[in-house]
C-alpha positions in Angstrom: 5.0 6.8 -7.3 5.8 3.9 -9.5 6.4 2.1 -6.1 3.1 3.2 -4.4 1.8 1.8 -7.7 2.9 -1.7 -7.4 2.4 -2.0 -4.0 -1.0 -1.1 -4.4 -1.7 -3.4 -7.0 -0.2 -6.6 -4.8 -2.3 -5.3 -1.9 -5.3 -6.3 -4.0 -4.0 -9.2 -5.8 -2.5 -11.0 -2.8 -5.7 -11.4 -1.4 -5.9 -12.9 2.3 -7.8 -16.7 2.4 -11.0 -15.3 4.7 -12.4 -19.1 4.5 -9.2 -20.2 6.4 -9.4 -17.6 9.2 -13.0 -18.7 9.7 -12.2 -22.3 9.9 -9.0 -21.6 12.4 -11.3 -19.6 15.0 -14.1 -22.3 14.5 -11.4 -25.3 15.2 -9.7 -23.2 18.2 -13.2 -22.6 19.8 -13.5 -26.8 20.1 -9.8 -27.2 20.9 -9.8 -24.7 23.6 -13.0 -23.5 24.2 -12.4 -19.6 23.8 -13.7 -17.5 20.9 -11.3 -14.5 20.4 -8.0 -16.7 19.6 -6.3 -16.7 22.8 -6.1 -19.2 25.6 -7.6 -17.6 28.6 -8.0 -13.7 29.5 -4.7 -14.2 31.7 -2.8 -14.7 28.5 -4.6 -11.9 26.5 -3.7 -9.4 29.3 -0.1 -10.9 29.1 0.0 -10.3 25.7 -1.5 -6.7 25.5 0.8 -5.3 28.2 4.1 -6.6 26.4 2.7 -5.2 23.2 2.0 -2.0 24.4 5.4 -1.6 26.7 7.8 -0.7 24.1 9.4 2.2 25.6 9.5 3.9 21.9 5.4 4.2 22.6 4.8 7.1 24.3 1.3 6.8 25.1 0.9 10.4 26.5 1.5 11.6 22.8 0.5 9.0 20.5 -2.8 10.3 18.8 -3.9 7.5 16.8 -3.4 3.6 16.2 -4.8 0.8 14.0 -5.3 -2.7 15.4 -5.3 -5.1 12.4 -7.7 -8.4 13.4 -9.0 -6.1 16.5 -11.3 -9.1 17.5 -14.0 -7.8 19.9 -12.1 -4.8 20.5 -10.6 -5.7 24.1 -7.5 -4.3 23.3 -8.8 -0.7 22.5 -10.4 -0.9 26.3 -7.1 -2.5 27.8 -5.1 0.7 25.9 -7.9 3.2 27.6 -7.3 1.5 31.1 -3.7 0.3 31.6 -2.2 3.8 29.3 -4.8 6.2 29.5 -4.7 6.2 25.6 -6.6 9.3 24.4 -6.0 9.0 20.9 -8.1 7.6 18.3 -8.4 3.8 17.9 -9.1 2.0 14.6 -9.7 -1.3 15.0 -10.1 -4.0 11.5 -11.8 -7.3 11.8 -12.6 -9.8 9.0 -14.9 -12.0 11.2 -18.6 -10.6 11.4 -19.4 -12.1 14.4 -16.6 -10.2 16.2 -16.6 -6.9 14.9 -20.5 -6.8 15.6 -19.7 -7.6 19.7 -16.4 -4.8 19.1 -19.4 -2.3 18.2 -22.0 -3.6 20.7 -19.1 -3.4 23.9 -17.3 -0.3 22.7 -19.3 1.6 19.6 -20.1 4.3 21.7 -16.4 5.9 22.4 -16.1 8.7 20.2 -12.4 8.3 19.4 -13.0 4.5 18.4 -13.6 3.4 14.4 -14.4 -0.4 14.0 -13.9 -1.5 10.4 -15.9 -4.7 9.2 -13.1 -5.6 6.5 -10.0 -7.4 5.5 -6.7 -5.7 5.9 -4.8 -6.6 2.5 -7.8 -5.2 0.2 -9.0 -2.4 2.4 -8.6 1.0 1.4 -7.5 3.2 3.8 -7.4 6.0 1.8 -4.6 8.9 2.8 -5.1 7.7 6.8 -1.9 7.1 8.4 -1.6 6.3 12.5 1.2 6.8 14.6 1.5 3.1 15.5 -0.1 -0.2 13.8 -0.4 -3.5 15.6 -1.0 -7.1 14.4 -1.6 -9.1 17.6 -2.6 -12.2 15.7 -3.8 -11.7 12.0 -0.2 -13.6 11.1 -1.3 -16.6 13.0 -3.3 -18.3 10.6 -1.9 -20.2 7.9 -1.8 -18.9 4.2 -1.2 -19.8 0.8 2.4 -18.7 0.2 2.9 -17.6 3.3 6.2 -16.0 3.0 5.2 -13.4 0.2 2.1 -12.9 2.3 3.9 -11.8 5.2 6.2 -9.6 3.1 3.3 -7.6 1.6 1.3 -7.6 5.3 4.3 -6.1 6.4 4.6 -3.4 4.1 1.4 -2.6 4.3 1.4 -2.1 8.1 5.1 0.1 7.2 3.1 2.1 4.7 0.2 2.9 7.1 2.4 3.7 10.1 4.1 6.9 11.2 6.2 5.9 14.0 6.4 1.9 14.2 4.5 -1.6 14.4 4.0 -4.5 16.7 3.6 -8.1 15.5 2.6 -11.0 17.6 4.1 -14.4 15.8 4.4 -18.0 17.5 7.7 -19.6 17.1 7.9 -22.6 15.0 10.2 -24.2 16.7 8.3 -24.1 19.9 4.7 -24.2 18.9 5.6 -27.9 17.2 6.0 -29.4 21.0 2.9 -27.8 22.4 -0.9 -28.5 21.7 -1.5 -26.0 19.5 0.1 -27.8 16.5 -3.0 -29.7 16.1 -5.2 -26.6 15.6 -6.1 -26.2 12.0 -4.4 -23.6 9.5 -2.2 -22.4 12.6 0.8 -20.5 11.3 4.3 -20.7 12.9 7.1 -18.5 11.6 11.4 -19.1 11.9 11.5 -15.5 13.8 15.1 -15.4 12.5 13.8 -15.1 9.2 11.1 -13.2 9.5 13.0 -10.4 11.5 15.6 -10.7 8.4 13.1 -10.1 6.3 12.0 -7.2 8.2 15.3 -5.4 8.0 15.3 -6.2 4.1 12.4 -4.3 3.9 12.4 -1.6 6.7 15.9 -0.5 7.2 17.0 1.7 8.9 15.0 0.5 11.9 15.1 -0.6 15.6 13.7 -4.1 16.2 13.2 -5.6 19.6 12.1 -9.3 20.1 10.2 -10.2 23.3 8.5 -13.8 24.8 5.4 -14.3 26.3 7.7 -16.1 29.4 6.3 -18.1 31.2 3.1 -18.2 30.2 3.6 -18.9 26.7 7.0 -19.7 25.4 6.0 -20.0 21.8 4.5 -16.5 21.5 6.7 -13.5 20.2 6.3 -10.1 19.9 7.9 -7.9 18.0 8.4 -4.1 18.0 10.0 -2.1 15.1 10.6 1.7 15.4 11.2 3.1 12.1 14.0 5.8 12.2 
């Protein structure tokens, strides 16, 4: 009980700087000409494919997922089409324009819930999800990034029954690309991040995949809880 109280306290005190998120997407659009954070549709589809191809994700058996930073809801459509996922999809998005577009495009799906809110401060009550995804939410720089990453991942773990999937930008490769000029872009030392995961989520199976050749800086991390 004390652990639950401690984590709940930090979820509500370690807040996301949402203005940085708005600034990030505004600047990203100016640099890359896209609105939802991915440089092209091809990039997004490759990312979605790699994120949903972990052997520990039995799509015929999963009954619910949470998509943190769900944008315009395209990942939901991808899962329905590519994997015939028939469970409940919940997406949470902090950018109001993205949330509105997701509702307009996919809101008629009875097995879908779109939440207009910020992940760390949102109260999910007693809800848990078979698998939790964060495909970009940790790509926007936050104050005290290392501590933010830790508590973000702890909340993901608390909400997930079987595992999580996280997208990161590799700091060692991003610096050589045009992305280094994107305002508030967060990059990570992948070894340090995985070390943090192992410290907090053992025992777990951790798999690391790269979006080669389309985006060498893009890293997908699957965490399967044991």
